[in-house]
C-alpha positions in Angstrom: 36.8 46.9 135.1 39.8 48.9 133.9 38.7 51.6 131.6 41.9 53.6 130.9 45.5 53.8 132.0 47.8 56.8 131.4 51.5 56.4 131.5 54.1 59.1 131.6 57.9 58.9 132.0 57.7 55.2 132.8 60.5 53.1 131.4 60.5 53.5 127.6 57.3 55.7 127.7 58.5 59.2 127.9 55.4 61.2 126.8 52.2 61.0 128.4 50.5 58.0 126.7 46.8 57.0 127.0 45.6 53.4 126.6 41.8 53.4 126.3 39.5 50.4 126.9 36.3 52.3 126.3 34.4 51.2 123.2 34.2 53.2 120.1 31.5 53.3 117.4 32.3 49.9 115.9 29.3 47.4 116.0 31.2 44.3 115.1 31.8 41.5 117.8 29.4 42.9 120.5 30.4 40.1 122.7 33.8 41.7 123.0 32.2 44.7 124.9 30.9 44.4 128.5 27.4 45.7 129.3 29.0 48.9 130.7 30.7 49.8 127.4 34.1 48.7 128.5 36.2 46.4 126.2 36.9 42.9 127.4 40.6 43.1 126.2 43.3 44.6 124.1 46.3 43.3 122.3 49.6 45.1 121.7 51.7 44.3 118.6 55.0 45.7 117.5 58.7 44.9 116.9 61.0 43.5 119.5 62.0 46.1 122.1 59.2 48.5 121.1 57.8 48.9 124.6 54.8 46.4 124.4 55.6 44.7 127.6 56.0 48.0 129.4 52.2 48.6 129.2 51.7 45.3 131.0 54.5 46.3 133.5 52.5 49.4 134.4 49.4 47.3 135.2 51.4 44.5 137.0 53.1 47.0 139.1 49.9 48.1 140.8 49.1 44.4 141.5 52.7 43.8 142.9 52.6 46.9 145.1 49.1 46.0 146.5 49.5 42.3 147.1 53.1 41.0 146.9 54.9 40.2 150.1 58.2 41.6 149.0 59.9 44.9 148.3 59.6 46.0 144.7 62.6 47.2 142.8 61.3 50.6 141.9 64.6 51.9 140.1 63.7 49.2 137.4 60.9 51.5 136.3 62.8 54.8 135.9 62.9 56.2 132.4 66.4 56.7 131.1 65.1 58.9 128.3 64.1 61.8 130.5 65.9 64.1 133.0 62.7 64.2 135.0 63.2 61.5 137.7 59.5 60.7 138.4 57.0 58.6 136.8 53.2 58.9 136.8 50.6 56.4 136.1 46.9 57.0 136.3 44.5 54.0 136.4 40.9 54.4 135.8 38.2 51.8 136.6 34.5 51.6 136.2 32.8 49.8 139.1 29.1 49.8 139.7 28.9 52.8 137.3 31.3 54.7 139.6 34.6 56.1 138.2 37.5 55.2 140.4 40.8 57.0 139.7 44.1 56.0 141.3 47.1 58.2 140.4 50.5 56.8 141.3 53.7 58.8 141.2 57.3 57.8 142.3 60.1 60.3 142.8 63.3 58.4 142.2 65.5 61.1 143.5 63.8 61.3 146.9 62.6 57.7 146.9 59.0 58.7 147.8 55.5 57.6 146.6 52.7 60.1 145.8 49.3 58.7 145.7 45.8 60.0 145.0 42.5 58.2 145.1 39.2 59.5 143.8 35.7 58.1 143.3 33.5 60.1 141.0 36.0 63.0 141.3 35.6 62.9 145.1 39.0 62.9 146.8 39.3 59.8 149.2 43.1 59.5 149.7 46.2 61.7 149.3 49.7 60.8 150.1 53.1 62.5 149.6 56.0 60.7 151.1 55.3 60.1 154.8 52.4 62.4 154.8 48.9 60.9 154.2 45.3 61.5 154.9 42.0 59.9 153.8 38.5 61.2 153.5 36.6 57.9 153.7 34.7 58.7 156.9 35.5 62.4 157.4 39.2 63.4 157.5 41.9 61.1 159.0 45.4 62.3 159.2 48.0 59.6 159.6 51.1 59.5 161.7 54.3 59.1 159.6 55.1 56.0 161.6 52.1 54.3 160.1 53.1 55.0 156.4 55.5 52.5 154.8 58.2 54.3 152.8 58.7 51.7 150.3 55.1 50.6 149.7 51.6 52.0 148.8 49.4 53.6 151.5 46.4 52.3 149.6 47.7 48.8 150.5 47.7 49.8 154.2 44.1 51.1 153.9 43.1 47.8 152.3 44.7 45.5 154.9 43.4 47.5 157.8 39.8 47.2 156.5 39.2 50.9 155.7 38.5 50.5 152.0 36.2 47.4 152.2 33.6 49.5 154.2 32.7 51.0 151.0 30.9 48.5 148.6 32.3 50.1 145.4 35.9 50.1 146.7 35.5 46.7 148.1 34.5 45.4 144.7 37.4 47.3 143.1 39.7 45.6 145.5 38.3 42.2 144.7 38.8 42.9 140.9 42.4 43.7 141.5 43.1 40.9 143.8 41.7 38.4 141.3 43.9 39.9 138.4 46.9 37.8 137.2 49.9 38.1 135.2 51.6 35.4 133.2 54.6 35.3 130.7 54.3 32.5 128.3 57.8 33.0 127.0 59.8 29.7 126.7 62.5 31.0 128.9 59.9 31.5 131.7 58.7 28.0 131.5 61.7 26.6 133.2 61.2 28.7 136.3 59.8 27.1 139.4 57.4 24.6 137.9 54.4 25.3 140.2 54.0 28.3 142.4 52.1 27.8 145.7 49.1 29.6 144.1 49.1 27.1 141.3 49.4 24.1 143.6 46.3 25.4 145.6 44.4 25.8 142.4 45.2 22.2 141.2 44.3 20.8 144.6 41.0 22.6 144.7 39.4 21.5 141.4 41.8 23.2 139.0 42.7 20.0 137.2 39.1 19.3 136.6 38.4 22.8 135.2 41.3 22.7 132.9 40.4 19.3 131.5 36.8 20.4 131.1 38.1 23.4 129.1 40.4 21.3 127.0 37.5 19.0 126.2 35.3 21.9 125.3 37.7 23.2 122.8 38.4 19.8 121.3 41.9 19.4 122.6 42.9 15.6 122.6 45.0 15.9 125.8 44.3 16.0 129.4 46.4 16.6 132.5 46.8 14.8 135.8 48.4 16.1 139.0 50.0 13.3 140.9 53.4 11.9 142.1 52.8 8.4 140.6 51.9 7.8 137.0 51.9 4.6 135.1 53.0 5.0 131.5 52.7 1.7 129.6 55.1 -0.8 131.0 56.9 1.6 133.4 55.9 3.8 136.3 57.1 7.3 136.9 57.5 8.3 140.7 58.1 11.9 141.8 58.8 13.0 145.4 56.0 15.6 145.1 53.0 15.9 142.9 53.7 17.1 139.3 51.6 17.6 136.2 51.4 14.8 133.6 50.0 15.1 130.0 48.0 12.1 128.6 46.4 11.8 125.2 42.9 10.5 125.0 42.9 6.8 124.2 46.6 6.2 125.2 47.9 5.0 128.5 51.3 6.9 128.0 51.7 9.9 130.5 54.3 12.5 129.8 55.7 14.6 132.7 54.9 18.3 132.3 58.7 19.3 131.9 59.1 16.8 129.1 56.1 18.1 127.1 56.3 20.5 124.2 56.9 24.2 124.9 53.4 24.9 123.5 51.6 22.5 125.7 53.4 23.7 128.8 52.7 27.4 127.9 49.0 26.4 127.5 48.7 25.0 131.1 50.7 27.9 132.4 48.2 30.3 130.8 45.1 28.3 131.6 46.0 28.3 135.3 45.6 32.1 135.4 43.1 32.3 132.4 40.2 30.2 134.0 40.2 31.8 137.5 40.1 35.2 135.9 37.3 34.2 133.6 35.4 32.7 136.5 35.9 35.5 139.2 36.7 38.6 137.3 39.9 40.9 137.2 42.2 41.5 134.3 44.5 38.8 132.8 47.9 40.1 131.7 49.5 37.8 129.1 53.0 38.5 127.8 54.5 36.8 124.8 51.1 35.3 124.1 52.2 34.0 120.7 55.0 31.8 122.2 54.4 28.1 121.3 50.8 28.6 120.3 49.2 27.6 117.0 47.3 30.4 115.4 44.0 28.5 115.8 44.5 27.8 119.5 45.3 31.5 120.1 42.1 32.5 118.3 40.0 29.9 120.3 41.5 31.3 123.6 40.6 34.8 122.7 37.1 34.2 121.3 36.1 31.9 124.2 37.2 34.6 126.8 35.4 37.4 124.9 32.2 35.2 124.8 32.2 34.2 128.4 33.8 37.0 130.4 31.5 39.1 132.5 33.7 41.2 134.7 37.0 40.1 133.2 39.5 41.4 130.7 42.3 40.0 128.8 45.3 42.3 127.9 47.9 40.7 125.7 51.2 41.1 124.0 51.7 39.2 120.8 53.7 38.9 117.7 51.0 37.0 115.8 49.2 39.3 113.3 46.6 36.5 112.8 44.6 37.5 115.9 44.1 41.0 114.5 41.3 39.7 112.3 37.9 41.4 112.5 36.5 37.9 113.3 38.5 37.8 116.6 39.1 41.2 117.8 37.8 44.8 117.0 40.0 47.5 115.7 39.5 49.4 119.0 41.1 46.4 120.8 44.3 46.7 119.0 47.3 48.9 119.6 50.6 49.0 117.6 53.6 50.1 119.7 56.7 51.7 118.1 59.9 53.0 119.7 61.0 56.5 118.5 64.6 57.0 119.8 64.9 59.8 122.2 61.2 60.4 122.1 60.6 56.9 123.5 57.7 54.5 122.9 54.4 55.5 121.3 51.1 53.6 120.8 48.7 53.8 117.9 45.1 52.6 118.2 44.1 50.7 115.0 40.5 52.3 115.2 42.0 55.8 114.7 42.5 54.8 111.0 38.7 53.8 110.8 39.2 50.5 108.9 36.1 49.1 107.5 34.6 45.8 108.9 35.4 44.0 105.5 39.0 45.0 105.4 41.8 42.6 106.0 43.3 44.0 109.1 46.4 41.6 109.4 47.3 42.5 105.8 46.9 46.3 106.5 49.1 45.9 109.6 51.7 44.0 107.7 51.7 46.7 105.1 52.4 49.4 107.7 49.1 51.1 107.9 48.9 51.1 111.6 52.6 51.3 112.5 54.4 48.9 114.8 55.8 46.7 112.0 59.5 46.4 112.4 61.8 47.3 109.3 65.2 46.0 109.3 66.3 47.4 106.0 65.0 50.0 103.7 63.0 47.1 102.1 62.8 43.3 102.6 64.6 42.9 99.3 67.7 44.8 100.6 68.4 41.9 103.0 68.7 39.2 100.4 
């Protein structure tokens, strides 16, 4: 599981910034903490453009570099706030009580990757540009022709089978491979309706699992995946299979793209949420508050925290409702603020040591934890 990520000089994060997923001394919501002491999730709140999504970008980048079959646009991640043209991200994981640390740097001027992998402080991989060696089985030095200039050497070691020989590294790779990113923003719902990955999920039991979940939480709608659907007196025919919504007790089916934004966002999230909950990994959800009723958001978080074993849910949201001590712990909550030339900063709610009985949403909205946008000297100045 992910235990910590450290970001420096990455997009809007100029200074070294630590995001910690290790539990603190809070005793509330013990189900939100895994057996190894790692939190099962975090939420980032703050104003528009504060840098919340950038934290997810740092995690998503690792997944893209490891598993995407395309070149990644690295210049997109350069910080425009610094003269230092290199970012550094350090990922820490706890797997079978072993600490795995992977440090990733990218030099924008020379267009080279720098990588370092350690397990319990033992160096296993080091790479600078087209020079790389590993210490997985003795010392192996690699010819520059085997090192892809625009990709991770860690990926090369994974796909040639070098990493999976170690059970701890193999489990770590499975965790990463099972991890998913989803953006629930309305603008993203009009992208390609179903990815190939989604189609495979729907064809292999995903529809049944989604419907079982909807039933379990008391949702009165179900989905079907077909190219022919009868709706009352008319029949809808599509050239390929698509999703249809249907309310319990009614024979009217509504094509997915004609449903509400909230229902479309729900299915998009569940298509990633349920596999991660089942197999493990981290689930990154951007714009989690888009189209969701507060009660539904609370249910999704609470259900995940209760049933997750080796899974984590890391969210960006504008909803202060989910900051309640009945849903998340103060050590699972981060406020993000942008400070001009100094870039974005984070503040963990638990640093203020709020009591279990306090109203955390009210405290956040009053500015106690930071991350609350102010558009005038006071709200009254606007009216």
